[in-house]
N, C-alpha and C positions, 0 to 999 in steps of 0.2 A: 722639670717644677709637674706637681701633683695638683691636680683643678679637684676641689670641692664643691660641691650645690650649697648655696646658703641664700635660704629665705627672705631672711632679714638685708643680706646685702642686695638682692634684688629688687627688694619692694623702696631700697632706700635711692637704690639707683633709677628706680621706676618714678620714685616723685621729685627725685633729681631733674630728670629729661622728661618731665611729663608732656611737656609744650610739645618739644621736638617730635614726642612719640605719637602724640594726638595729630600733630600735623602728617607726620608718616603713615597713619592708620585713615586719615582721610584720604587724603591724597592717593594712597592706594585704595579706599574703596573707591572713591571716586573712578581711578582708571580701571580697576577690575570692572565697574558697573558699564565703562563702555565701550570698551573692549571684547564685554560678551555680549554687546547688542548685536541686532541682526543684521548694524553693516559691516560688521567683522565677522561673528558667525549666524551659519546661516541657518535660522529656526527648523525644528524637524519634528514632523504629527507623526503621533504612531496608530496606526489602525491595526488590530487583530483578531481574529478568531479563534478558540478554542474547538475542537473536534474527536469523534474518535473514530477510527478504523470500523468499517464494515463491511458485511456479505467477501469477506476475501479470509482466507488460509495462510499462516504464516509456512513460511518455506523452509527453514531449518528449525533452529533451535529459540533462534530470537521470538519475542513477541511480536504481535501485529503492530503495537504501537513502534516499534522497533523497527520495524517494516516501513512504516508508515513514513517515519523520520527520512529512513533512505530513499525512498523514492523521491521524497520532497527534495534532498540533494542530489537525483540524478542531474547528469550534464544536460541530457535535451529536456529537461523542464527549464533549468538554469536558462539556457543557450533561448526558450521560447518566450519567457520573461524579458528576456535582454532584447529580441526582436521586436515582441509584443508592443513594448512602451521607450522601445527607442533610448535605451539606457545610457548610451556612449555618449549620445547629444543632451539628455537629459542630466547627467551627473557633469556634464561640460569636460570630456575626456578629450585630448587632443588623439585625432585619430593618427596622425604624424608621428606620436610619442614611441621612442623605441621598446618600452616595456607598455601599452597602451593596451594588450590583451589583459595579462597580471592585472593593472590598475584598475579596469574593468572588474575582472572577478574579486578584486579584494573591496572595492567599493560596494557591489553586490553583495559580496557577504560579509560586510558590518552592516547594511542598512535590512538585509531579510534573515530575522531568525528564525529557526524552526526549530524547538525542544522539547520535553518530555514533559508533563506536571505531572504533581504529585500523586493525581489520580488516575495516570497510568491511559490520560489523555493528551491532545498534541496542540503543544503552542504556536499557531501563524504567526507572526509578529512582523510587519512594514513600517520603517522609518522616512519619510521623506517631507521634503519639504512644502507640497502642495498634499493638505491632508484627504480629497478629492484621488488624488492619485494613489496615495498608501492603501484607501477601501479598496480601487480598482485591482490595485497589486494582489490582494488577499483573497480576492473575488477570483481573479488570475490563476492564481496559484493551485485556489481548491478544485477549478476547473482545469488544468492540466496533471492535477496529481488524479481526477475520476478518467480521461481519455487516457494518461499513461499505463494506469492499472488495469481499466477496461481493455486496451488493446494486449497487454500482457495476458490476462484473463482470457481474452479470445484466443490467444495464441495457442496457449497452455490446452483449456478445453477441446480447441478444434483439432489437435494431435490427437488427445484423446475420442473425439467423436469421429475422426477418418479411421482409429483402430478398428474402435467399434463396427463401423458401419463395413469393411472390409472384414469382419470377423461375422457380420451377419450375414454377409454375401454366402460366403462359406458352408452358414448353416445351410442357407436355402438350396444351395447347390445339393450337400448331403440329403437333404431332406428331401428333395425333387427327385435323386437319384435311388432312395428308399420307395419315395411313392410311384415311381417309374416300374421296377422291379415288382414293385405289390401290383400293378397295374396287369405286368405280364402275368402274373399267377393266375390274375384274377379270369383274364379274356382268354388267354393260350393254356392255362392247365385248369380252366375252372376250380379254383380253391380259390378263398379269399377271405374267410373265416372258419379258424382252425376248431372254435372247438364245438360249433353249431352244426359245421359240415360233419363233422365226426359223427356227430351224436344221429346224425341223417342216415348218414353211411350205413351204422352199424343198426339201424332201425331198419333199414332195405335189406340189410344180410340176413338180421332174423328171422323177417317175414317171409325170404328165399326159403333160410333152412325149411322153416315151420309149415310151408306151403300154404298160407292162407290164402286167403280168397286175394289179398290186393299182393301178394308175392310179387319179387319184383329182379327180374333178371336179366334185365338189359345190358348191354357193351358198353353203354353210357356209365353206368353205376360203378362197374368193375373199372373203368379208363379214370375214374373220379376217385375210388380206392386208390388204384397205384398210383396217381399221383400225389394223393395223403401222404400214405406214406413215404413217395418220395423228398417232397417239396415241404411236408407240411413240418418239419423243424425248422427250413428256413422262412417259411410265413409265418413264423412265431416271435423268430427272432428279429424277423425285420420291423414287425409290429413293435417289440421293445424297444428296438433301436428309433426306433419315427417317434414315441413318445418320449423320449428321451431329449432328441435331437428338439424336437420342440418344446421342452420344458426349459431347454439347455438357450433357445430362440430367444423363448420370451426373457429370459434372465437377461441375455445381451442385450436384446432391443431397449428393457429398462434404463439399463446404464446407459445405452446409446442417448436416448431420449434427454434422462439426467443431465450427460453433459452437454447434449447437442443448445440444450434450453439457456445455456450460460453461453455457449454461442452466438447465439441471437437475441437477449436480451440487454437489457441498456440500462441497468440500474446504477444507482452512484454507489461509490464506497467510501464516503465520510457521512459521518452523522453529528451536522451540526451544531454545539451546544450553545454557542455564541456567535452571532454571527457580526461582520465587520462594522464598521462606520466610520463614518467622518470624522472624526475631532477636533475640539472646536478649540481645544488648549493643547499650545506647544507640549512636548516632551523635553525636548533637548533644546540649547542648553538650560540647566540650573541657573538660571543667574545669581540667587540668593546665595549657592552653594559656592557658586567660583567666589562669589564676593566675598564669602566669609572666609572660606580657606586661604585668599588670596593674603586676605587684611592677616589671619593667623600666620602666616608661613612669615610675611615681613616682618610681621610683631614680634615675633620669636628673633629672626635671622637682627634686626636690629637691635632689639635687648642684648643677643649675646655679642654683636661688635660693642657695643657700648660698656659692657661688663669688661669686654677684653680692653679696651681703654684706658677703661679708671682703673682696673689691676694693674696695666703699663704704668699709669701716670705714679698708683701710689708705689709701686716697687721703684722708681727714679728716685721719686721723694725721698 
């Protein structure tokens, strides 16, 4: 038998059974109001903060906002929150329950929500039966986030700083070796500056050839000339190498100082737009909504049952 909805018939049924339906609606509303009260459903208060990530770089293709959400959901932050606030006891979960751990994480996930806003910020939201506890939990989440990111950053930049420190040691070793060789050429071979000494040796040679009054023709001058010819090329090469190594050393030192500054810094990694506060109005349950849904559901069900009975009675007659 095919059923077709007839608004007039429905209205007639409502008018015929109006007192019965009214009693059903009133009883349903009363029961819904009672069972949605604090004696049966624990009221929950919401505290939240809106934050932007700061002083960090994304590790992969994800944005810093997505990275922040991922860190908030990390296991160690969850466990730190559970320990800090004794959530197993706070949520009244039996420690001997077979699925104690699963239930604990489930309740935590229901009451702690981390989500992205439409403006690429992060909404950190906590529900709890105590408004002060909800606010403290939001503050603790931000604090644990800063600690975790700071630890991650220090580990990352510490590795880079150590690598640069090793490179600095190698650069210093190379420069010290070059300086030692230049010192040997200066003290043992008597050459320390190619251009100037070459000019002086040439002047001495010309004065000697021309036989001027200041002619120089000593054994030392000839020795310097021989050493300059033998080691002059090495001297020029060593000076250029030292200049390049010094420039490289400066660049590496700047990079090292940049990374080391990250290691020793204690900056925060959140830019708080909205600070958490203890709410004076409960968020859950919304009693009027529960009453409304209950009344509409029961009224609709009652109307369907009455319509079925009326139709059945009409068929029998």
